[in-house]
Structure formats: C-alpha cells, structure tokens
BAKESE-241448 format. One record per residue: residue number from 0; residue in one letter; x, y, z of N, C-alpha, C in turn. Coordinates in nm, 4 decimals, padded with zeros to 6 digits. Example, Ala and Ser with C-alpha at 12.3 -4.5 7.8 and 13.67 -1.06 7.14 Angstrom:
BAKESE-241448
[site 0 'A' [01.3190 -00.5690 00.7800] [01.2300 -00.4500 00.7800] [01.3200 -00.3300 00.7800]]
[site 1 'S' [01.2850 -00.2250 00.7080] [01.3670 -00.1060 00.7140] [01.2900 00.0030 00.7870]]
END
This chain:
BAKESE-241448
[site 0 'M' [-00.4273 -00.0634 03.2408] [-00.3545 00.0214 03.1796] [-00.3934 00.1208 03.1946]]
[site 1 'K' [-00.2408 00.2000 03.2672] [-00.2580 00.3231 03.2630] [-00.2845 00.4016 03.1928]]
[site 2 'K' [-00.3061 00.5033 03.1818] [-00.3159 00.6256 03.0483] [-00.2125 00.7221 02.9480]]
[site 3 'N' [-00.1308 00.7297 03.0151] [00.0125 00.7558 02.8573] [00.0148 00.6177 02.8803]]
[site 4 'Q' [00.0382 00.4440 02.8822] [00.0586 00.3313 02.8278] [-00.0296 00.3568 02.6941]]
[site 5 'I' [-00.2022 00.3519 02.6939] [-00.2771 00.3416 02.5786] [-00.2483 00.5004 02.5037]]
[site 6 'I' [-00.1802 00.6109 02.5426] [-00.2143 00.6552 02.4221] [-00.0554 00.6591 02.4391]]
[site 7 'W' [00.0371 00.5888 02.4193] [00.1772 00.4777 02.3236] [00.1523 00.4526 02.2420]]
[site 8 'H' [00.0960 00.3216 02.3387] [00.0131 00.2335 02.2089] [-00.0581 00.2693 02.1245]]
[site 9 'R' [-00.1311 00.3222 02.0864] [-00.2287 00.4068 02.0225] [-00.1831 00.5070 01.9576]]
[site 10 'L' [-00.0219 00.5688 01.9339] [00.0395 00.6543 01.8325] [00.1245 00.5451 01.7884]]
[site 11 'D' [00.2109 00.4069 01.8712] [00.2534 00.2744 01.7667] [00.2040 00.2552 01.6495]]
[site 12 'N' [00.0514 00.2176 01.6903] [-00.0185 00.1960 01.5995] [-00.0776 00.1995 01.5164]]
[site 13 'L' [-00.0436 00.4008 01.5263] [-00.0697 00.5323 01.4454] [-00.0191 00.5493 01.3304]]
[site 14 'M' [00.1327 00.5175 01.3426] [00.2232 00.5728 01.3226] [00.2926 00.4057 01.2563]]
[site 15 'Y' [00.2684 00.2305 01.2883] [00.2869 00.1678 01.1986] [00.2193 00.2011 01.0761]]
[site 16 'N' [00.0003 00.2190 01.0793] [-00.0126 00.2855 01.0271] [00.0254 00.2734 00.8944]]
[site 17 'I' [00.0679 00.4978 00.8920] [00.1415 00.5077 00.7969] [00.2300 00.4447 00.7294]]
[site 18 'K' [00.3287 00.4467 00.8422] [00.4633 00.3358 00.7746] [00.4352 00.2066 00.6364]]
[site 19 'Q' [00.2678 00.1840 00.6705] [00.1868 00.0980 00.5222] [00.1457 00.1886 00.4356]]
[site 20 'C' [00.0650 00.2523 00.4365] [00.0273 00.3586 00.3390] [00.1588 00.4227 00.3081]]
[site 21 'A' [00.2557 00.4748 00.3787] [00.3673 00.5510 00.3343] [00.3715 00.4021 00.2076]]
[site 22 'E' [00.4168 00.3141 00.2711] [00.4404 00.1952 00.1788] [00.4052 00.1351 00.0213]]
[site 23 'K' [00.2643 00.1244 00.0441] [00.2449 00.0965 -00.0671] [00.1953 00.1861 -00.1632]]
[site 24 'I' [00.1986 00.2945 -00.1448] [00.2182 00.4739 -00.2249] [00.3226 00.4837 -00.2927]]
[site 25 'T' [00.4995 00.4356 -00.2307] [00.5851 00.4174 -00.2893] [00.6112 00.2807 -00.3516]]
[site 26 'H' [00.5452 00.2433 -00.3899] [00.4829 00.0925 -00.4656] [00.3986 00.1198 -00.5410]]
[site 27 'M' [00.3310 00.2427 -00.5433] [00.2830 00.2923 -00.6788] [00.3348 00.3940 -00.7044]]
[site 28 'N' [00.4667 00.4202 -00.6860] [00.5334 00.5594 -00.7821] [00.5857 00.3970 -00.8292]]
[site 29 'I' [00.6324 00.3321 -00.8234] [00.7322 00.2581 -00.8698] [00.7045 00.1552 -00.9919]]
[site 30 'A' [00.5658 00.1777 -00.9621] [00.4691 00.0510 -01.0647] [00.4480 00.1916 -01.2092]]
[site 31 'G' [00.4001 00.3125 -01.1671] [00.3969 00.4064 -01.2235] [00.2310 00.4894 -01.2268]]
[site 32 'L' [00.2559 00.5034 -01.1088] [00.1123 00.5063 -01.0564] [00.0917 00.6117 -01.0223]]
[site 33 'S' [00.0019 00.7070 -00.9851] [00.0011 00.8115 -00.8093] [-00.1160 00.7525 -00.7658]]
[site 34 'P' [-00.0772 00.7711 -00.6208] [-00.2150 00.7827 -00.5597] [-00.3349 00.8212 -00.5730]]
[site 35 'S' [-00.3413 00.8589 -00.6792] [-00.4522 00.9823 -00.7096] [-00.6116 00.8600 -00.8313]]
[site 36 'D' [-00.4985 00.7757 -00.9138] [-00.5500 00.6615 -00.9488] [-00.6041 00.5376 -00.9158]]
[site 37 'M' [-00.7509 00.5584 -00.9885] [-00.7648 00.4300 -00.8798] [-00.8645 00.2882 -00.9899]]
[site 38 'E' [-00.7057 00.3266 -01.0515] [-00.7896 00.2067 -01.1588] [-00.6026 00.1261 -01.1529]]
[site 39 'A' [-00.5792 00.0445 -01.2495] [-00.5181 00.0111 -01.2095] [-00.5087 -00.0656 -01.3967]]
[site 40 'T' [-00.3960 -00.0603 -01.5015] [-00.4098 -00.1736 -01.5827] [-00.3409 -00.2798 -01.5249]]
[site 41 'P' [-00.3562 -00.3928 -01.5655] [-00.3228 -00.5260 -01.5416] [-00.1384 -00.5097 -01.5401]]
[site 42 'A' [-00.0791 -00.4547 -01.5862] [00.0813 -00.4561 -01.5935] [00.0640 -00.4678 -01.4571]]
[site 43 'Q' [00.0535 -00.2999 -01.4898] [00.1101 -00.2375 -01.3675] [00.0613 -00.3478 -01.1904]]
[site 44 'L' [-00.0749 -00.3841 -01.2488] [-00.0880 -00.4748 -01.0277] [00.0047 -00.6734 -01.0868]]
[site 45 'A' [00.0080 -00.6591 -01.1792] [00.1149 -00.7288 -01.2146] [00.2755 -00.6374 -01.2109]]
[site 46 'H' [00.2944 -00.6130 -01.1818] [00.4691 -00.5437 -01.1559] [00.3965 -00.4514 -00.9841]]
[site 47 'L' [00.2938 -00.4970 -00.9074] [00.2902 -00.4245 -00.7943] [00.3600 -00.6126 -00.7080]]
[site 48 'R' [00.2830 -00.6692 -00.7494] [00.3565 -00.7580 -00.7756] [00.4154 -00.8902 -00.7470]]
[site 49 'G' [00.4312 -00.8502 -00.8018] [00.6520 -00.8705 -00.8464] [00.6195 -00.9296 -00.9486]]
[site 50 'G' [00.5391 -00.9878 -01.0675] [00.5595 -01.0273 -01.1531] [00.5598 -00.9618 -01.2618]]
[site 51 'T' [00.5606 -01.0040 -01.3383] [00.4999 -00.9813 -01.4821] [00.4483 -01.0736 -01.5813]]
[site 52 'R' [00.3672 -01.1687 -01.4981] [00.2975 -01.2820 -01.6045] [00.1399 -01.1787 -01.6188]]
[site 53 'N' [00.1236 -01.2811 -01.7555] [-00.0003 -01.2314 -01.8905] [-00.1329 -01.1864 -01.7655]]
[site 54 'A' [-00.1800 -01.1192 -01.7905] [-00.2980 -01.0575 -01.7167] [-00.3623 -01.1307 -01.7344]]
[site 55 'G' [-00.4817 -01.1764 -01.6254] [-00.5932 -01.3000 -01.6247] [-00.6983 -01.1454 -01.6616]]
[site 56 'P' [-00.8157 -01.2383 -01.6398] [-00.9513 -01.1787 -01.5825] [-00.9681 -01.1565 -01.4647]]
[site 57 'L' [-00.9701 -01.1752 -01.3387] [-00.8762 -01.1931 -01.2305] [-00.7657 -01.0357 -01.2233]]
[site 58 'D' [-00.7053 -01.0461 -01.3535] [-00.6742 -00.8439 -01.2819] [-00.7256 -00.7254 -01.3347]]
[site 59 'A' [-00.7965 -00.7556 -01.4314] [-00.9282 -00.6522 -01.4062] [-00.8947 -00.5563 -01.3438]]
END
C-alpha cells in the first residue's frame, strides 16, 4: 500500500470509531444517562436494549 492509502484507511477507521462512540452517547442520552455515568440502572439498561422487560440479576 502507498503511504497515502494507509493514511486514508486509518482516517476511515478513525471516523468509523468516532461515529460508533457518538451513537452510543446518543443512546445513553435518550435513556437519561450522561456519558459520565459509570453505572446504569436495570431500567436504563433495558431501555438501551430497546426493551422494557423486568430486570434480572444479570442486568445489574
């Protein structure tokens, strides 16, 4: 690969990773979490998964 191709490939990967992070933060905000929250309640986790089922021991 030429040096330019490598740089563009890495830039594409970086942009993809930034987009993924932005989507996660957006979903956290929709669920009422801020990106600084380290722990989510079982109800918030269920919301992130798109469901509203009762929380089980694995949800904590």
